[in-house]
C-alpha positions in Angstrom: -47.3 -44.4 29.9 -45.5 -44.4 33.4 -45.3 -47.9 34.6 -44.0 -49.0 38.2 -42.6 -52.6 38.7 -43.2 -53.8 42.3 -40.6 -56.1 43.1 -42.1 -57.8 46.0 -41.4 -60.8 48.2 -44.4 -63.1 48.7 -44.8 -65.6 51.1 -46.9 -68.7 49.5 -50.3 -69.1 51.1 -49.8 -65.7 53.3 -53.0 -63.8 51.6 -53.2 -61.2 54.2 -49.5 -60.4 54.3 -49.2 -60.6 50.4 -52.3 -58.5 50.1 -50.8 -55.8 52.6 -47.6 -55.5 50.6 -49.3 -55.2 47.3 -51.6 -52.2 48.7 -48.5 -51.0 49.9 -46.5 -50.9 47.0 -49.5 -49.7 44.8 -49.6 -46.6 47.2 -46.1 -45.9 46.6 -46.4 -46.4 42.9 -49.5 -43.9 42.8 -47.5 -41.4 44.9 -44.6 -41.5 42.4 -47.2 -40.6 39.8 -47.5 -44.2 38.1 -50.6 -45.1 36.0 -49.9 -48.6 36.2 -48.4 -51.0 38.7 -47.3 -54.4 38.0 -46.7 -57.4 40.5 -45.0 -60.6 40.0 -46.7 -63.9 38.8 -48.8 -65.6 41.3 -48.0 -62.5 43.8 -51.3 -62.9 45.6 -50.8 -66.4 46.7 -47.1 -66.8 46.1 -44.9 -68.9 44.0 -44.7 -71.8 43.7 -48.1 -73.2 45.4 -47.5 -76.7 44.5 -50.1 -78.7 45.5 -52.3 -76.2 47.4 -53.5 -75.7 44.0 -55.4 -78.6 44.2 -57.3 -77.1 47.5 -60.6 -75.2 46.2 -60.2 -73.1 49.6 -56.8 -71.9 48.3 -58.1 -70.9 44.8 -61.2 -69.2 46.4 -59.0 -67.0 48.9 -56.6 -65.9 45.7 -59.9 -64.4 44.2 -61.2 -62.9 47.4 -57.7 -61.0 47.8 -57.8 -59.9 44.2 -61.5 -58.1 44.9 -60.1 -56.7 48.0 -56.9 -55.3 46.3 -59.3 -53.6 43.5 -61.1 -52.4 45.9 -58.8 -50.8 48.1 -56.5 -49.8 45.5 -58.1 -48.7 42.3 -61.6 -47.7 43.2 -60.7 -43.8 42.8 -59.2 -44.3 39.2 -56.2 -42.8 40.3 -54.0 -46.2 39.1 -54.4 -49.6 37.5 -52.8 -52.9 38.8 -51.5 -56.0 37.0 -51.4 -58.8 39.3 -50.7 -62.6 39.3 -52.9 -64.9 40.9 -54.9 -68.1 40.3 -58.5 -68.4 39.1 -60.8 -71.5 38.5 -60.4 -72.9 35.0 -63.1 -71.7 32.5 -63.3 -75.6 31.5 -62.2 -79.0 32.8 -60.8 -80.1 29.5 -57.6 -82.2 30.5 -58.7 -82.4 34.2 -56.9 -79.1 35.2 -59.2 -76.8 37.3 -57.2 -73.9 37.8 -55.7 -71.1 35.8 -52.5 -69.1 36.1 -53.5 -65.6 35.2 -52.5 -61.9 35.0 -55.4 -59.6 36.4 -55.6 -56.1 35.5 -57.5 -54.1 38.3 -59.0 -50.7 37.7 -61.8 -48.8 39.0 -62.7 -51.0 41.7 -63.1 -54.3 39.6 -61.4 -56.7 37.1 -61.2 -55.5 33.9 -59.0 -57.7 32.0 -57.7 -61.2 32.7 -54.6 -63.0 30.9 -54.4 -66.6 31.0 -50.9 -68.3 31.0 -50.1 -70.3 27.8 -46.9 -71.9 28.1 -46.7 -74.0 31.1 -43.0 -75.0 31.9 -42.4 -78.4 33.0 -38.7 -79.0 33.1 -36.4 -78.8 35.7 -38.0 -77.3 39.1 -41.2 -76.6 37.1 -44.1 -78.8 36.9 -47.0 -76.1 35.9 -48.5 -78.8 33.4 -49.6 -80.7 36.5 -51.8 -78.0 37.8 -53.0 -75.3 35.1 -55.4 -75.1 32.0 -53.1 -73.7 29.2 -54.8 -70.7 27.6 -55.8 -71.4 24.1 -55.1 -67.9 22.9 -54.2 -64.6 24.4 -55.1 -61.0 23.4 -54.0 -57.3 23.5 -55.4 -55.5 26.8 -56.2 -51.8 26.4 -55.3 -49.5 29.2 -55.6 -45.4 29.0 -55.8 -45.6 25.3 -52.8 -47.7 24.9 -52.6 -51.2 23.8 -50.4 -53.5 26.1 -49.3 -57.1 25.3 -49.4 -59.1 28.8 -47.4 -62.2 29.2 -46.5 -64.3 32.2 -42.9 -65.5 32.6 -42.5 -68.4 30.5 -44.9 -66.7 28.1 -41.8 -64.8 27.0 -39.0 -67.7 27.1 -39.8 -69.0 23.4 -38.5 -66.4 20.8 -37.4 -68.3 17.8 -34.6 -65.8 17.0 -33.1 -66.3 20.3 -33.4 -70.1 21.4 -31.8 -72.7 19.2 -33.8 -75.2 20.9 -37.6 -74.4 21.6 -39.8 -76.3 24.1 -43.1 -75.0 22.5 -44.4 -74.4 19.0 -46.4 -71.3 19.9 -44.6 -67.9 20.7 -47.2 -65.6 22.8 -45.2 -62.6 22.4 -45.1 -63.0 18.6 -48.6 -63.4 18.4 -49.7 -60.7 20.1 -47.2 -58.4 18.2 -49.0 -59.7 15.2 -52.6 -58.5 16.6 -51.0 -55.5 17.5 -50.0 -54.7 13.6 -53.2 -55.9 12.6 -54.9 -53.4 15.2 -52.7 -50.5 14.3 -53.8 -50.8 10.8 -57.5 -50.6 11.6 -57.5 -48.4 14.7 -54.7 -46.0 14.8 -56.7 -43.8 16.9 -55.9 -45.8 19.8 -52.5 -45.0 20.5 -51.4 -42.5 22.9 -51.3 -39.0 21.7 -47.3 -37.8 21.4 -45.8 -41.0 21.8 -46.2 -42.4 18.4 -47.0 -46.2 17.8 -45.7 -47.4 21.2 -45.6 -51.1 21.5 -45.3 -52.1 25.2 -44.8 -55.9 26.3 -45.3 -56.6 30.0 -44.0 -59.7 31.5 -44.9 -60.9 35.0 -42.5 -63.3 36.5 -41.5 -65.8 39.3 -37.9 -66.5 37.5 -35.8 -68.4 40.1 -32.0 -67.7 40.3 -29.1 -69.8 39.1 -25.6 -68.7 38.5 -25.6 -66.7 35.1 -29.5 -66.5 34.8 -29.6 -62.7 35.4 -27.2 -62.0 32.1 -29.4 -64.8 30.0 -32.7 -63.2 31.2 -31.5 -59.8 30.1 -30.1 -61.0 26.7 -33.3 -62.5 26.2 -35.7 -59.8 27.0 -33.3 -57.6 25.0 -33.6 -59.7 22.0 -37.3 -59.4 22.2 -37.4 -55.7 22.5 -35.3 -55.3 19.2 -36.9 -57.8 17.2 -40.3 -56.5 17.8 -39.4 -53.0 18.4 -41.2 -52.8 21.7 -40.6 -51.6 25.2 -40.2 -54.7 27.5 -41.2 -54.3 31.0 -40.1 -57.6 33.4 -41.3 -57.6 36.9 -39.8 -60.5 38.8 -40.4 -62.3 42.2 -37.8 -61.7 44.9 -37.0 -63.9 47.9 -36.6 -67.6 48.8 -39.7 -70.1 48.8 -38.2 -73.5 50.0 -35.5 -74.6 47.6 -36.0 -71.6 45.2 -34.4 -68.2 45.5 -35.9 -65.5 43.4 -33.4 -62.4 42.4 -35.8 -60.0 41.5 -33.5 -57.7 38.9 -36.8 -56.5 37.0 -36.0 -54.8 33.9 -37.5 -52.3 31.5 -35.8 -52.5 27.9 -36.2 -50.0 25.2 -36.9 -51.2 21.5 -33.2 -50.8 21.0 -32.5 -53.3 23.5 -30.9 -51.0 26.1 -31.9 -51.3 29.6 -33.6 -48.1 30.9 -34.4 -49.5 34.4 -33.1 -52.2 36.7 -34.5 -53.3 39.9 -32.2 -54.4 42.7 -30.9 -58.0 43.0 -32.2 -60.0 46.1 -34.2 -57.2 47.9 -37.7 -55.7 47.3 -37.6 -52.9 44.9 -39.9 -50.2 43.2 -38.7 -49.1 39.7 -40.4 -46.8 37.4 -40.2 -46.0 33.5 -41.8 -43.8 31.0 -42.3 -45.4 28.1 -43.4 -41.8 26.4 -40.2 -40.4 28.0 -37.6 -43.4 28.4 -34.5 -42.7 30.5 -31.2 -43.0 29.3 -29.6 -46.7 29.3 -28.5 -47.7 32.9 -25.3 -49.9 33.2 -26.1 -53.5 34.4 -24.4 -54.9 37.6 -24.2 -58.5 36.7 -22.3 -59.3 33.7 -18.8 -60.4 35.1 -17.5 -63.3 37.2 -16.9 -61.2 40.5 -20.6 -60.1 40.4 -21.6 -64.0 40.0 -19.5 -64.7 43.4 -21.4 -61.8 45.0 -24.8 -63.1 43.7 -24.4 -66.4 44.8 -23.5 -65.2 48.3 -26.6 -62.9 48.4 -28.7 -65.7 47.1 -27.6 -68.0 49.5 -28.1 -65.3 52.4 -31.6 -64.4 51.0 -32.5 -68.1 50.8 -31.3 -68.8 54.3 -33.2 -65.8 55.9 -36.5 -66.7 54.1 -36.4 -70.2 54.9 -35.9 -69.8 58.6 -38.3 -66.7 58.8 -41.1 -68.2 56.6 -41.0 -71.6 58.3 -41.8 -69.4 61.4 -38.1 -69.5 63.3 -35.7 -67.0 64.0 -32.5 -69.1 65.3 -30.0 -71.5 63.8 -27.6 -74.1 65.0 -24.8 -75.0 63.3 -22.0 -77.8 64.1 -18.7 -75.9 63.7 -15.9 -78.7 62.9 -13.1 -76.2 62.2 -13.5 -77.0 58.5 -14.2 -74.6 55.6 -17.8 -75.8 54.8 -19.0 -75.4 58.0 -17.5 -71.8 58.3 -18.8 -70.4 55.2 -22.4 -71.7 56.4 -21.8 -69.9 59.6 -20.9 -66.8 57.8 -23.9 -67.0 55.6 -26.1 -67.7 58.6 -24.8 -64.6 60.8 -25.6 -62.1 57.6 -29.2 -63.5 57.1 -30.2 -63.9 60.6 -28.0 -61.7 63.0 -25.3 -63.0 65.1 -27.3 -63.3 68.1 -29.5 -65.8 66.5 -27.0 -68.2 65.5 -25.3 -70.8 67.7 -22.0 -73.0 66.8 -21.3 -76.2 68.4 -18.0 -77.9 68.6 -18.3 -81.6 69.0 -14.4 -82.8 68.8 -13.7 -86.5 69.0 -10.3 -88.4 69.9 -9.7 -87.9 66.2 -10.1 -84.1 66.1 -7.1 -82.1 65.6 -6.6 -79.2 68.2 -6.1 -76.9 65.1 -9.8 -77.9 64.1 -11.2 -76.9 67.7 -9.1 -73.6 67.6 -10.3 -72.8 64.1 -14.1 -73.5 65.3 -13.7 -71.3 68.3 -11.9 -68.5 66.1 -14.4 -68.4 63.7 -17.2 -68.1 66.5 -15.2 -65.4 67.9 -15.0 -63.6 64.5 -18.4 -63.6 63.5 -19.5 -62.8 67.7 -21.6 -65.9 67.9 -22.2 -68.1 70.9 -19.9 -71.3 70.7 -20.4 -74.1 72.9 -17.8 -77.2 72.9 -19.4 -80.6 73.6 -16.9 -83.3 73.3 -18.3 -86.5 72.0 -15.3 -89.0 73.2 -17.5 -90.5 76.2 -20.6 -90.7 74.3 -18.7 -92.5 71.3 -16.9 -94.9 73.7 -20.3 -95.7 75.4 -21.8 -96.5 72.0 -18.9 -98.8 70.9 -18.9 -100.8 74.4 -22.6 -101.3 73.7 -21.9 -102.5 70.2 -18.9 -104.7 71.2 -21.0 -108.0 71.3 -22.1 -107.3 67.7 -18.9 -105.7 66.4 -16.5 -108.2 68.2 -13.6 -109.3 65.9 -14.2 -106.7 63.4 -11.6 -103.8 62.5 -12.3 -100.0 63.2 -14.3 -98.9 60.1 -16.9 -97.1 58.3 -19.5 -98.0 60.9 -17.4 -96.3 63.7 -16.8 -93.2 61.4 -20.3 -92.7 61.0 -21.2 -93.4 64.5 -19.3 -90.2 65.3 -21.0 -88.2 62.7 -24.6 -89.5 63.7 -23.8 -88.6 67.6 -22.9 -85.1 66.4 -26.4 -84.9 64.6 -28.4 -86.3 67.6 -26.8 -83.5 69.6 -27.4 -80.6 67.3 -31.0 -81.8 67.0 -31.3 -81.9 70.6 -30.2 -78.3 71.1 -32.4 -77.2 68.2 -35.6 -78.9 69.9 -34.7 -77.4 73.3 -34.5 -73.6 72.0 -36.9 -73.8 69.1 -34.2 -73.3 66.3 -33.6 -74.9 63.1 -30.1 -77.0 62.2 -28.6 -75.8 59.3 -26.6 -78.7 57.5 -23.1 -78.0 56.3 -22.5 -80.4 53.2 -21.5 -79.1 49.9 -22.4 -80.4 46.5 -19.4 -82.2 45.7 -20.2 -84.5 49.0 -23.7 -84.8 48.1 -22.8 -85.8 44.7 -20.6 -88.5 45.7 -22.2 -89.6 49.0 -19.3 -88.2 51.0 -22.0 -87.6 53.7 -23.5 -89.5 56.6 -27.3 -90.2 56.7 -28.7 -89.0 60.2 -25.0 -87.4 60.9 -23.8 -84.6 59.2 -27.2 -84.7 56.7 -29.3 -84.1 59.6 -31.2 -80.5 59.8 -33.7 -78.6 58.3 -31.6 -76.6 55.0 -28.9 -77.6 53.2 -27.4 -74.0 52.7 -24.6 -74.9 50.3 -25.8 -78.3 49.0 -25.7 -76.6 45.6 -22.1 -75.3 45.9 -19.1 -77.6 44.9 -16.4 -77.7 47.1 -14.1 -75.2 44.8 -17.0 -72.8 44.9 -16.8 -73.2 48.6 -13.3 -71.7 48.7 -14.3 -69.1 46.4 -17.2 -67.9 48.5 -15.2 -68.2 51.8 -12.5 -65.8 50.3 -15.7 -63.6 49.6 -16.7 -63.8 53.2 -13.4 -62.5 53.8 -13.8 -59.6 51.7 -13.9 -56.8 54.6 -11.5 -58.4 56.9 -10.8 -62.0 58.2 -14.0 -63.8 59.4 -13.2 -67.4 58.3 -9.6 -68.3 59.6 -7.0 -68.4 57.2 -5.8 -71.8 58.6 -9.3 -73.0 57.8 -9.1 -72.0 54.0 -5.3 -73.1 53.6 -5.7 -76.9 55.4 -6.4 -79.9 53.6 -9.9 -80.9 53.9 -10.3 -83.9 56.4 -13.7 -85.3 57.7 -11.5 -86.2 60.8 -13.2 -89.3 61.7 -10.0 -91.7 61.9 -6.4 -90.8 62.5 -4.8 -88.8 59.7 -7.8 -89.0 57.5 -7.9 -86.9 54.3 -10.6 -86.2 51.8 -8.3 -87.5 49.1 -8.2 -90.7 50.8 -11.5 -91.4 49.1 -12.1 -88.9 46.6 -10.2 -87.5 43.8 -8.7 -83.8 44.3 -11.6 -81.5 44.3 -9.8 -79.4 41.3 -10.1 -82.8 39.3 -13.6 -83.9 40.9 -15.6 -80.9 40.7 -15.4 -80.3 36.7 -16.6 -84.0 36.3 -19.3 -84.0 38.6 -20.5 -80.6 37.1 -20.6 -82.1 33.5 -22.1 -85.3 35.0 -24.7 -84.0 37.5 -25.4 -80.6 35.9 -25.1 -81.0 32.2 -25.8 -84.9 31.9 -22.7 -85.7 30.0 -21.6 -89.2 29.2 -18.6 -90.7 30.8 -16.8 -91.2 27.6 -17.5 -87.5 26.7 -16.2 -86.1 29.9 -13.1 -88.1 30.1 -12.3 -87.1 26.5 -13.3 -83.3 27.0 -11.3 -83.2 30.2 -8.5 -85.3 29.3 -8.9 -87.9 32.4 -8.5 -91.4 32.6 -12.1 -93.2 31.6 -11.6 -95.5 35.0 -11.4 -92.4 37.2 -14.6 -90.8 35.6 -16.6 -94.1 36.0 -15.4 -94.4 39.3 -16.9 -90.9 40.1 -20.2 -91.7 38.1 -20.6 -94.8 40.3 -20.4 -93.1 43.3 -23.1 -90.4 42.0 -25.5 -93.2 41.2 -25.1 -95.1 44.3 -25.9 -92.3 46.7 -29.3 -91.2 45.3 -30.9 -92.9 48.5 -28.9 -90.3 50.5 -29.6 -87.2 48.5 -33.6 -88.4 48.4 -33.4 -88.1 52.4 -31.4 -85.0 52.3 -32.7 -81.4 53.5 -34.0 -79.0 51.0 -31.0 -77.7 48.9 -30.9 -73.7 48.2 -30.5 -73.8 44.5 -28.0 -71.5 42.8 -26.9 -73.5 39.7 -28.9 -74.8 36.5 -29.3 -78.1 37.9 -29.5 -78.7 41.9 -30.5 -81.9 43.8 -34.1 -81.9 44.6 -37.2 -81.3 42.6 -35.3 -80.4 39.4 -33.2 -83.7 39.3 -35.2 -86.7 39.6 -33.8 -90.2 39.5 -34.8 -93.7 40.8 -32.8 -95.2 43.7 -33.0 -98.9 42.7 -31.1 -98.9 39.5 -28.3 -100.7 37.8 -26.6 -98.0 35.8 -23.9 -98.9 32.8 -21.6 -96.2 32.7 
């Protein structure tokens, strides 16, 4: 059986655009000789649709699109389509009124429907909020071949791979047991000349995080070997709000070797023939350097799709001359084109000439428009207005934050005037510790590097310079500073990032305790506790922050939920 994996980039709610894309990829698969083309989870309506699933009209539109696809693509019987969508629940048990389904379309109609059984409830996933889980799943028959159809999480519960499982049931194992029983009773159902083929299909919307592609491939390979089956997984690609989907669709032979692989971070159509599998292919995502490139590609894709899917084309970025804003600008240029990125320098009396020159030099290297708007006079006007209230108090945090908020107001004014989006430039280390200003450097539509620790910022900045100097060397080499008071350095308020970031990764991403972190990293417990207090005190800021592009296992946003008003004993 020749199967095509259609790795597409759908937009949530764009039924017209998604349907057109599905029909286009189906035509291409048919021209390539495929008998079956499979599309990602919820491809018709886009993933994740969130509370749109509560709207009957949204669910109805999905069903109408599936009918349209079946009629337009499969009426002549030349190809079948397996596509993800939503349908009304068969019952109202538990109050859920929709199902997450994989629908087989052939000969102009719906011939088979598989309902998702395992509904993830952790990290960014909230599927138990919306969907009715399947009570059971059955094998599908197509052109004389039995197929085990699974939907994303249904394949993520193999007991021989995971030391800790979230669910009792294993849909893959259960369908393979059905296959064994059926094979004994109905040997004639197998495709002649192909032997006893076992084929497991998985339609996915599996978000990216650093290291995810390797883990996913290892897991699917384990399933293939355990069940002596071909495993074909098609994954969504593209950015939807904070989530970035990498694609990297895979076809894996019963021996566990990858025989076909889709591109990462780009739409693709790949084919494999279970009767005549190709030789194993080399994967391209197993070393550290590939993960740096993957993080870069993910941030570029996430930025591009966020801006475009929100209906915009242009971005505005405050260029301070620092490494964070330089990295965001470099990502934005690759995502949107240099003609669509505006850099704005806003020096105060505390800004160094070197920082001003670095910001201008970056803009020249990127080929973007650069505007210099000094804020000294505005800052003076603000402080004079505040004099009656601030009289007798020393210059401090209020005055520092005021500079940041002036810059934020100017950036938003420019964005409003020219129908653009402001991209915020704060990194994960700053967001973790609250080393950022609400309504100041936090203003904007998207936190491009809000899931990138400061040490990773340097790593990505060096990658940005892989083909020549884009980010000025001085920007990378100088000590980081907010430049909000004379001689200010980040280390005045924070430990060195080489010390800070491992603590933050352990506490924020892995939820390790203060004692464990101090022991494991050989640090003074008091230092660890001081960092944790900064993290906990800053939750109110993070809950007012722009959406963060997720590139690690645990990012700020939907996947990390903590109360604001707490008293934490560290």
